[in-house]
C-alpha positions as CSV (number, residue, x, y, z in Angstrom):
1,X,6.1,-12.2,3.2
2,X,5.2,-10.7,-0.1
3,X,3.7,-8.0,-0.9
4,X,0.2,-9.4,-2.1
5,X,0.5,-11.4,1.0
6,X,0.7,-8.2,3.1
7,X,-1.8,-6.8,1.7
8,X,-4.7,-9.5,1.7
9,X,-3.5,-10.2,4.9
10,X,-4.2,-6.8,6.4
11,X,-7.2,-6.3,4.3
12,X,-8.8,-9.4,6.6
13,X,-7.8,-7.9,10.1
14,X,-9.3,-4.1,9.0
15,X,-13.0,-4.5,9.5
16,X,-12.3,-5.6,13.1
17,X,-8.8,-3.3,13.9
18,X,-10.9,-0.4,12.1
19,X,-14.4,-0.6,14.4
20,X,-13.2,1.7,17.1
21,X,-12.4,3.7,14.2
22,X,-15.0,3.8,12.2
23,X,-17.3,5.0,15.4
24,X,-15.5,7.7,16.9
25,X,-15.7,10.1,13.9
26,X,-13.7,13.3,15.7
27,X,-10.2,13.3,16.5
28,X,-7.4,16.0,17.2
29,X,-4.7,16.9,15.3
30,X,-1.4,18.1,17.2
31,X,1.5,19.8,15.3
32,X,4.0,20.5,17.5
33,X,7.9,20.9,16.9
34,X,11.1,23.1,16.6
35,X,9.2,25.0,13.6
36,X,6.7,26.2,16.6
37,X,9.3,28.6,17.9
38,X,9.5,30.5,14.9
39,X,5.9,31.2,14.8
40,X,6.0,30.9,11.0
41,X,4.4,28.1,9.7
42,X,5.7,24.4,9.8
43,X,7.5,24.7,6.7
44,X,9.3,27.6,8.1
45,X,12.4,26.0,7.7
46,X,12.4,25.1,3.8
47,X,10.1,28.5,2.5
48,X,12.6,30.7,3.8
49,X,15.3,28.6,3.1
50,X,17.4,28.5,6.3
51,X,20.1,26.5,6.6
52,X,20.5,23.5,9.1
53,X,23.5,24.9,11.4
54,X,21.4,28.1,11.5
55,X,17.7,26.3,12.1
56,X,19.5,23.5,14.1
57,X,20.2,25.5,17.7
58,X,16.3,25.9,18.3
59,X,16.9,22.3,19.7
60,X,18.7,23.8,22.4
61,X,16.4,26.6,23.2
62,X,13.1,24.8,23.5
63,X,11.7,24.5,26.5
64,X,8.1,24.0,27.3
65,X,6.1,23.7,30.0
66,X,5.9,20.5,32.5
67,X,3.9,18.1,30.8
68,X,1.3,20.3,28.0
69,X,-0.3,17.1,26.3
70,X,-2.3,16.8,29.5
71,X,-3.9,20.1,28.6
72,X,-4.6,18.9,24.5
73,X,-6.2,15.7,25.7
74,X,-8.5,17.7,28.2
75,X,-9.3,19.8,25.2
76,X,-9.9,16.9,23.1
77,X,-11.9,14.9,25.9
78,X,-14.0,18.3,26.6
79,X,-14.5,19.1,22.5
80,X,-16.0,15.5,22.3
81,X,-13.0,13.7,20.1
82,X,-12.0,10.8,20.5
83,X,-8.2,10.2,19.7
84,X,-5.3,12.3,19.4
85,X,-2.7,12.0,16.6
86,X,1.1,13.8,17.5
87,X,3.5,14.6,14.6
88,X,6.7,12.5,16.6
89,X,8.7,13.7,13.4
90,X,7.9,16.0,11.0
91,X,10.0,17.1,8.0
92,X,12.3,19.3,10.5
93,X,13.8,16.0,11.4
94,X,13.4,16.6,15.3
95,X,12.4,13.8,17.3
96,X,10.5,14.1,20.4
97,X,11.2,10.9,21.9
98,X,14.5,9.0,23.4
99,X,15.8,7.8,20.0
100,X,19.2,5.9,20.4
101,X,19.5,6.4,16.5
102,X,19.5,9.8,16.6
103,X,21.2,13.1,19.7
104,X,18.6,15.0,17.7
105,X,15.6,14.1,20.2
106,X,14.1,15.8,23.0
107,X,15.7,14.2,25.6
108,X,19.1,14.9,24.5
109,X,18.6,18.7,23.8
110,X,16.7,21.5,24.6
111,X,13.5,19.8,26.3
112,X,15.8,17.1,28.2
113,X,12.7,14.8,28.3
114,X,10.6,11.9,25.4
115,X,7.5,13.8,24.7
116,X,5.9,11.4,22.8
117,X,5.7,9.2,26.1
118,X,4.2,12.5,28.2
119,X,1.6,12.4,25.1
120,X,0.9,8.7,25.0
121,X,0.4,8.8,28.5
122,X,-1.7,11.8,28.9
123,X,-4.2,10.5,26.1
124,X,-4.6,6.9,28.4
125,X,-5.3,9.2,31.3
126,X,-8.2,10.8,29.3
127,X,-9.4,8.1,28.0
128,X,-8.6,8.7,24.3
129,X,-7.5,6.3,21.5
130,X,-3.8,7.7,20.2
131,X,-1.3,8.1,16.8
132,X,2.0,8.9,16.4
133,X,2.5,11.0,12.9
134,X,6.0,10.5,11.1
135,X,7.4,12.4,8.4
136,X,9.3,10.1,5.6
137,X,10.8,13.3,4.2
138,X,13.2,14.6,6.8
139,X,15.6,17.7,5.7
140,X,17.6,17.3,8.8
141,X,19.4,13.9,8.1
142,X,22.4,14.2,5.0
143,X,20.5,11.6,3.0
144,X,17.2,12.4,3.2
145,X,17.2,14.6,-0.4
146,X,20.2,12.0,-1.9
147,X,19.0,8.8,-1.4
148,X,16.6,9.4,-4.3
149,X,19.9,10.1,-6.5
150,X,22.6,7.4,-4.8
151,X,21.6,4.1,-3.8
152,X,24.1,3.5,-0.5
153,X,21.9,7.0,0.8
154,X,18.6,5.4,0.3
155,X,20.6,2.0,2.1
156,X,21.4,3.9,5.0
157,X,18.1,6.2,5.1
158,X,15.8,3.4,4.7
159,X,17.5,1.5,7.7
160,X,17.6,4.9,9.8
161,X,13.2,5.6,9.0
162,X,12.5,1.9,10.0
163,X,14.4,2.2,12.9
164,X,12.8,4.8,13.7
165,X,9.7,3.4,13.4
166,X,10.7,0.4,15.1
167,X,11.3,2.5,18.3
168,X,7.7,4.2,17.7
169,X,6.2,0.9,17.7
170,X,7.9,-0.5,20.4
171,X,8.8,1.9,23.6
172,X,5.3,2.9,24.8
173,X,2.8,0.0,24.2
174,X,-0.3,-0.4,22.3
175,X,0.0,2.3,19.7
176,X,-3.5,3.0,18.0
177,X,-2.6,4.6,15.1
178,X,0.8,5.2,12.5
179,X,-0.2,8.4,10.6
180,X,3.1,8.9,7.6
181,X,3.6,11.9,5.4
182,X,5.1,12.9,2.3
183,X,7.0,10.2,1.2
184,X,9.6,12.4,-0.7
185,X,11.7,12.1,-2.7
186,X,11.4,8.4,-3.2
187,X,8.3,7.4,-5.9
188,X,7.5,4.3,-5.1
189,X,6.7,2.1,-2.4
190,X,9.0,-0.4,-3.9
191,X,11.6,2.4,-2.9
192,X,10.6,2.8,0.4
193,X,9.9,-0.6,1.1
194,X,6.4,0.3,2.6
195,X,5.6,-3.4,2.8
196,X,8.5,-4.3,4.7
197,X,8.3,-1.2,6.8
198,X,4.7,-1.6,7.5
199,X,4.6,-5.4,8.1
200,X,7.4,-5.0,10.7
201,X,4.7,-2.4,12.1
202,X,2.1,-4.8,12.3
203,X,4.2,-7.6,14.3
204,X,5.2,-4.8,16.3
205,X,1.5,-3.8,16.6
206,X,-1.2,-5.8,15.5
207,X,-4.5,-3.9,15.9
208,X,-3.1,0.0,14.6
209,X,-4.1,1.5,12.1
210,X,-2.2,2.8,9.2
211,X,-2.3,5.8,6.8
212,X,-2.4,5.9,3.1
213,X,0.6,8.2,2.9
214,X,3.6,5.8,2.2
215,X,2.5,4.7,-1.2
216,X,0.4,2.3,-0.2
217,X,-3.5,2.2,0.6
218,X,-3.7,1.2,3.9
219,X,-6.3,1.1,6.2
220,X,-7.7,5.2,5.3
221,X,-7.2,7.8,3.4
222,X,-6.4,11.2,4.1
223,X,-7.6,14.2,2.2
224,X,-5.9,17.4,3.3
225,X,-7.9,20.6,3.5
226,X,-11.1,19.7,2.1
227,X,-13.6,17.4,4.1
228,X,-14.4,15.0,0.9
229,X,-15.4,11.6,0.7
230,X,-13.8,8.6,-0.6
231,X,-14.8,7.1,-3.1
232,X,-15.7,3.1,-3.8
233,X,-16.8,2.9,0.3
234,X,-12.9,3.0,1.5
235,X,-12.5,4.8,4.9
236,X,-11.4,8.2,5.1
237,X,-10.4,10.9,7.7
238,X,-10.1,14.8,6.3
239,X,-7.5,16.3,8.1
240,X,-7.9,20.2,8.6
241,X,-6.3,23.3,10.0
242,X,-8.0,25.2,12.2
243,X,-7.0,28.7,10.8
244,X,-4.6,27.8,7.6
245,X,-1.5,26.7,9.2
246,X,-0.8,23.2,11.0
247,X,2.1,24.6,13.2
248,X,2.1,27.6,15.7
249,X,1.5,31.1,13.9
250,X,-0.3,33.9,15.2
251,X,-0.7,36.0,12.7
252,X,-2.7,33.1,11.2
253,X,-5.5,35.0,12.4
254,X,-8.7,33.5,9.8
255,X,-9.6,30.5,12.4
256,X,-12.8,28.7,11.9
257,X,-15.6,29.0,13.7
258,X,-17.9,26.4,16.1
259,X,-20.7,26.9,13.5
260,X,-17.9,25.6,10.3
261,X,-16.2,23.0,13.3
262,X,-20.1,21.4,13.3
263,X,-20.5,22.0,9.6
264,X,-16.8,19.4,9.0
265,X,-18.2,17.2,11.3
266,X,-21.5,17.0,9.9
267,X,-19.9,16.4,6.1
268,X,-17.7,13.7,7.4
269,X,-20.4,11.7,9.0
270,X,-22.6,12.2,6.6
271,X,-19.8,10.8,4.0
272,X,-19.0,8.1,6.5
273,X,-15.6,10.0,7.8
274,X,-14.0,11.0,10.2
275,X,-12.9,14.9,10.8
276,X,-9.3,15.6,12.4
277,X,-9.0,18.5,13.5
278,X,-5.6,20.3,13.9
279,X,-4.4,22.6,17.3
280,X,-0.5,24.1,16.7
281,X,0.1,24.7,20.1
282,X,2.5,27.4,21.2
283,X,6.3,26.8,21.9
284,X,5.7,26.6,25.7
285,X,2.9,23.5,24.8
286,X,0.0,25.5,25.7
287,X,-3.1,25.7,23.5
288,X,-4.4,29.8,21.6
289,X,-7.0,30.7,23.3
290,X,-8.8,31.3,20.2
291,X,-9.3,27.1,19.9
292,X,-10.5,27.0,23.1
293,X,-13.0,29.4,22.4
294,X,-14.3,27.6,19.8
295,X,-14.4,24.0,20.9
296,X,-15.4,24.5,24.6
297,X,-19.2,24.9,22.7
298,X,-18.2,22.2,19.9
299,X,-18.0,19.7,22.9
300,X,-21.0,20.8,24.5
301,X,-23.4,20.5,21.5
302,X,-22.1,17.0,20.8
303,X,-22.9,16.1,24.1
304,X,-26.6,17.3,23.0
305,X,-25.9,16.1,19.7
306,X,-23.4,13.3,19.6
307,X,-26.2,10.5,18.2
308,X,-25.7,12.1,15.2
309,X,-22.3,11.7,14.2
310,X,-20.8,8.9,16.6
311,X,-20.9,5.5,15.8
312,X,-21.7,3.3,12.5
313,X,-23.4,5.9,10.1
314,X,-24.6,5.4,6.6
315,X,-23.8,7.4,3.8
316,X,-26.0,10.0,3.1
317,X,-24.6,11.4,-0.1
318,X,-28.1,10.2,-1.4
319,X,-30.2,12.5,-0.3
320,X,-30.4,16.2,-1.2
321,X,-29.8,19.3,-0.2
322,X,-31.2,21.9,1.1
323,X,-31.7,25.2,2.4
324,X,-32.0,24.9,5.2
325,X,-29.7,21.7,6.6
326,X,-28.0,18.7,5.5
327,X,-28.3,15.1,7.0
328,X,-26.3,12.0,8.8
329,X,-28.3,8.3,8.1
330,X,-28.3,5.3,10.6
331,X,-30.4,2.7,9.3
332,X,-33.7,3.9,9.2
333,X,-33.2,7.0,11.2
334,X,-32.1,10.4,9.9
335,X,-30.6,13.2,11.7
336,X,-31.7,16.6,9.8
337,X,-28.8,18.8,11.3
338,X,-30.8,22.6,10.7
339,X,-28.2,25.2,10.1
340,X,-30.8,28.2,8.9
341,X,-33.8,27.8,11.5
342,X,-37.1,29.1,9.7
343,X,-39.4,29.5,12.5
344,X,-41.8,26.9,14.1
345,X,-42.2,25.3,10.6
346,X,-39.8,23.3,8.9
347,X,-40.2,22.0,5.6
348,X,-38.8,19.2,3.5
349,X,-39.5,18.3,0.3
350,X,-38.9,15.2,-1.5
351,X,-38.7,12.2,1.4
352,X,-39.6,9.2,-0.3
353,X,-39.9,7.2,2.8
354,X,-42.4,6.9,5.5
355,X,-41.8,8.8,8.4
356,X,-43.2,7.1,12.0
357,X,-41.8,10.2,14.6
358,X,-40.2,13.0,14.4
359,X,-38.1,14.5,17.7
360,X,-35.5,17.1,18.6
361,X,-32.3,16.5,20.2
362,X,-31.7,16.5,22.7
363,X,-34.3,14.9,24.7
364,X,-36.0,13.0,22.3
365,X,-39.0,15.7,22.5
366,X,-41.6,14.3,20.1
367,X,-42.5,16.9,17.3
368,X,-46.1,16.8,15.2
369,X,-45.7,16.5,11.3
370,X,-47.8,16.0,8.1
371,X,-46.7,13.9,5.8
372,X,-47.8,14.5,2.2
373,X,-46.7,13.0,-0.8
374,X,-44.1,15.0,-1.6
375,X,-43.4,17.5,1.8
376,X,-42.7,16.7,5.2
377,X,-44.5,19.8,7.8
378,X,-43.1,19.5,10.9
379,X,-44.7,22.0,13.0
380,X,-44.9,23.2,16.7
381,X,-41.3,24.1,16.8
382,X,-40.0,27.2,18.6
383,X,-39.6,29.9,16.5
384,X,-35.9,30.9,16.9
385,X,-33.0,28.1,16.8
386,X,-33.1,26.2,20.2
387,X,-29.6,25.3,20.2
388,X,-27.2,27.7,21.9
389,X,-24.2,26.9,20.8
390,X,-24.3,27.4,17.2
391,X,-27.3,27.3,16.0
392,X,-27.4,24.2,14.7
393,X,-30.4,22.3,15.9
394,X,-30.8,18.2,15.7
395,X,-34.2,17.0,14.1
396,X,-34.4,13.3,14.4
397,X,-36.4,11.6,12.0
398,X,-37.7,7.5,12.7
399,X,-38.8,6.0,9.1
400,X,-40.2,2.9,7.8
401,X,-37.4,1.6,5.9
402,X,-34.1,4.0,4.4
403,X,-34.4,7.4,4.5
404,X,-34.3,8.7,0.5
405,X,-34.6,12.1,-1.0
406,X,-35.6,12.9,-4.2
407,X,-36.0,16.7,-5.9
408,X,-33.8,17.1,-8.9
409,X,-34.1,21.3,-10.6
410,X,-37.6,20.6,-11.9
411,X,-41.0,22.4,-11.2
412,X,-43.5,21.0,-8.7
413,X,-46.3,19.4,-11.1
414,X,-49.7,20.5,-10.2
C-alpha cells in the first residue's frame, strides 16, 4: 500500500472508529516507569545526564505492589473518565511488558511480571477503553541516537521499534488507542517508515485510534499542557499534567484544583475535544492522595452534570465570553457552566435564539426566565451556588434554533 492509499483508507473508516472517543470526553493518562523511583520527573535521566550504566540498575530495584492498575482504573471510573492510556515504554527505553526483543523489560527485571497485561485487564474489569503510549525516542537503545546518522543503525532501530509496536498490538486482545510520542531524532515520516508501521498496526487492530506523533496526522491531535481546540474541525485531545510533572514527583506541589479540572473539561467539550489528565503513580504504583482529593469530587460533579460533557457536542467557541461562566452545546441545547454564582438572578446578554425552557442540572427543575431583545434574565435561583463540589452549576437552555450569541465590546444603544 502506498502512502496516499493508506491515508485514504484510514480516512474512510475514521468516523466509525472515532465515535466512542468523540463521546468519551475524559480520560486518564498514566506515566509510570523506572523514573518513578527517582521521583524527579520522567526526564530525569536526560536532564541530570545519568549514564545508562548508572540508570539501568533501577530495573532491578523496582518492585511494585500487586496489580496497582486496578486502583488506577477504579479511580478513573469513579472520576467519570471513560478511557485510560499507559506509558508502555517511555524515553528511558524500559518496556513494561514481556518483550521478546529486549531483556530490559518488566518481566525479566525487578517487577517480574507483565505490567501492560495487568493494565489491560484492569481497564476491562472496570469497563474502560484503553490505550498504550509508546515513545519512539529511546535513550537506552544503542541505535536510538545513531539512527539519524548511520543507515545500518536506522535499519536496526526501526526493526526494533516496529517489532515492539507489533508485540503491543498482538499480545493483549483489542487495543483501542496507540499514543506515540517524541519522534526524535529522525526528521520525517519517511525516515520513520510511519506509514508502513501504522499500516501494520491497523492490520492487527482495525478499530484502533492513532495520535499524530509519528509525524503523520492520523486520527487526532494532541496539544500538550494547553487545552486548545484544533483548527478545521480536526479531532483533538489535550494531554495535561496534574501538577507540572508527568512522572511521580512529590516536590511538584502545584496541583490543579477540582475547579480547574472541571474548567479544563468545559474548554475541551466546548471545542469538541477531549481531556486526557495525567497521574504519575508512586514507585509502588499507588496513587498520590492529592489526586484522590481532587478527582473524587470531579466524579461526583460529572454524575450530576455529565449531560453537559459526554456525547457528541457542537463547537461552542462562537458563543461570547461571560464573566459568570461559559458554554457547551448540543444541537439546540446549550449548557451554561456558571462558575461565578451571582445570586438569585442570572443575566446573560446577546442571545439571538429564542429560549423555550431553562432548567438547572441535575434533575432538570424548570426555572422562570424573561427573554427580552438582547437580555435573558433567569430568576428564582438560590442565593449561593447549588453545586457542592466546585461551585460550578450548570443551567440548561433549550432553544428554538441553534444557540447564537452576539455581544461585542460596544456600548448598549437605548
